[in-house]
C-alpha positions in Angstrom: 7.1 -26.0 -22.9 5.0 -23.7 -24.9 1.7 -24.0 -25.3 -1.1 -22.1 -27.3 -3.7 -20.4 -24.7 -7.8 -19.4 -25.4 -6.4 -16.3 -26.9 -4.2 -17.5 -30.3 -1.1 -16.3 -27.9 1.9 -18.6 -27.0 2.1 -18.8 -23.0 5.3 -20.5 -21.6 3.8 -23.5 -19.6 0.2 -23.2 -19.9 -2.0 -20.3 -19.9 -1.6 -16.7 -18.4 -3.1 -13.9 -15.7 -5.0 -12.5 -19.0 -6.2 -15.9 -20.2 -7.5 -17.5 -16.9 -9.3 -14.2 -16.3 -10.9 -14.3 -19.4 -11.8 -18.0 -19.2 -13.9 -17.0 -15.5 -15.4 -13.9 -18.3 -16.8 -16.0 -20.5 -17.2 -19.2 -19.2 -18.4 -18.5 -15.3 -22.4 -18.4 -13.4 -21.2 -15.3 -11.8 -18.3 -13.5 -13.7 -19.5 -10.0 -11.5 -17.5 -12.7 -8.5 -15.9 -14.8 -9.9 -13.4 -12.0 -12.0 -12.7 -9.6 -9.3 -11.7 -12.5 -6.3 -9.3 -13.7 -9.4 -8.1 -9.6 -9.5 -7.4 -9.9 -5.3 -5.3 -13.4 -5.7 -3.1 -11.6 -8.4 -2.9 -9.1 -6.6 -2.3 -11.0 -3.0 0.9 -12.6 -4.6 1.9 -10.0 -6.3 2.6 -8.9 -2.2 3.7 -12.0 -0.7 5.5 -13.0 -3.8 2.8 -16.0 -4.3 6.1 -17.2 -7.0 3.8 -20.6 -7.5 0.7 -19.0 -8.3 0.4 -20.9 -11.6 -2.4 -21.3 -13.5 -3.0 -25.0 -11.6 -3.5 -23.4 -8.2 -6.4 -22.5 -9.5 -9.6 -24.6 -10.1 -13.0 -23.9 -10.5 -16.3 -25.7 -8.9 -18.6 -26.8 -10.7 -22.8 -27.0 -9.1 -24.3 -26.0 -12.0 -24.0 -26.3 -15.5 -21.7 -23.2 -15.1 -18.2 -23.0 -12.8 -17.2 -20.8 -10.0 -14.0 -19.5 -9.0 -12.7 -21.7 -6.2 -11.6 -20.7 -3.5 -7.6 -19.8 -2.7 -5.7 -23.4 -2.4 -1.9 -24.3 -2.3 -1.1 -20.5 -1.3 2.8 -19.7 -0.3 4.9 -16.7 -0.5 9.3 -16.9 -0.5 9.2 -14.4 1.8 10.4 -15.8 4.5 12.5 -18.2 2.3 15.8 -15.8 1.8 17.8 -18.1 0.8 15.6 -19.8 -2.0 15.3 -16.1 -3.8 16.4 -12.7 -3.3 13.1 -10.8 -2.9 13.4 -7.8 -5.5 14.6 -10.2 -9.2 11.6 -12.5 -6.9 9.1 -13.3 -10.1 5.6 -14.5 -10.4 3.9 -17.3 -12.4 1.9 -15.5 -14.3 2.9 -11.6 -15.7 0.8 -8.8 -15.0 0.7 -6.9 -17.8 3.3 -8.1 -19.4 5.7 -8.0 -16.2 6.8 -11.3 -14.1 9.2 -9.7 -11.9 7.2 -8.6 -8.8 8.8 -5.8 -8.1 9.1 -4.2 -11.4 5.2 -4.8 -11.3 4.1 -0.9 -11.3 0.5 1.0 -12.2 1.2 0.6 -16.0 1.6 -2.7 -15.7 -2.3 -2.8 -14.1 -3.8 -0.7 -16.1 -2.3 -3.3 -19.2 -3.9 -5.8 -17.9 -6.9 -4.4 -17.6 -7.1 -3.2 -21.5 -5.9 -6.6 -22.0 -9.4 -7.8 -20.4 -10.9 -5.1 -21.7 -12.3 -3.8 -18.6 -12.3 -0.8 -17.3 -8.5 0.3 -15.6 -9.6 2.9 -12.8 -11.3 -0.4 -10.9 -8.8 -2.7 -11.6 -6.1 -0.2 -9.8 -8.4 1.0 -7.3 -9.0 -2.8 -6.2 -5.4 -3.7 -6.0 -4.7 -0.7 -4.3 -7.5 -1.4 -1.8 -6.3 -4.7 -1.5 -2.9 -4.3 -0.7 -4.1 -1.3 1.8 -6.0 -3.8 3.8 -2.9 -6.4 4.4 -2.1 -4.7 7.8 -5.8 -5.1 9.4 -5.4 -8.2 8.2 -1.9 -9.0 9.1 -2.8 -7.9 12.5 -5.8 -10.8 12.4 -3.6 -13.1 11.6 -1.2 -12.1 14.4 -3.8 -12.3 17.2 -5.1 -16.1 16.5 -1.2 -17.5 16.7 -0.3 -16.4 19.6 -0.7 -19.3 21.5 -2.5 -21.7 18.7 0.6 -23.7 19.6 2.0 -23.0 15.7 4.9 -21.8 15.5 5.4 -18.3 16.5 8.4 -17.2 14.8 8.5 -18.0 11.3 5.0 -16.9 11.9 5.7 -13.6 13.1 9.1 -13.8 10.4 6.3 -14.5 7.5 4.2 -11.2 8.4 6.5 -9.1 8.7 8.2 -9.1 5.8 4.7 -9.4 3.8 3.8 -6.0 5.6 7.1 -4.8 5.1 5.8 -4.8 0.9 3.2 -3.0 1.8 4.8 0.5 1.2 6.9 -0.4 -1.7 3.4 -1.8 -3.3 2.1 1.0 -3.0 4.5 2.8 -4.1 4.8 1.4 -7.1 0.5 1.6 -8.2 0.7 5.9 -7.8 
């Protein structure tokens, strides 16, 4: 069902990425910290195919009068579940620059997202690019933490391998 978003646009089932970011810009205690953190979460979900990252998966913490973005929670990737979704057709919960399908999101979509927010698009693209570049190192840190921890190392290896395999595709998309 459609609802009316802050911007006056019609949203399917809830606010989208632009509306969430606008909320942070207008109302967060520290939008200079919260907006980049939200952008990082969008980029991460784009890479890992976090298809459940809708507005309800983000929260605000109220410590004073103004809120701040809460740490991420309920982050999940569909990559290790090929029977659940075919990765090239996987759709994100919120559009990036008008596009839901993760494999179709390109540099132009991140630029459009930035323009919709009236923020510098090169800063947005550079930040997304930096996050994608950092993923292989982060994957290796997680591998080291998992080793001998008692977690299912076979599943974890599958998850990390499939996430790492997304990196070259996402970097090409940002060119």
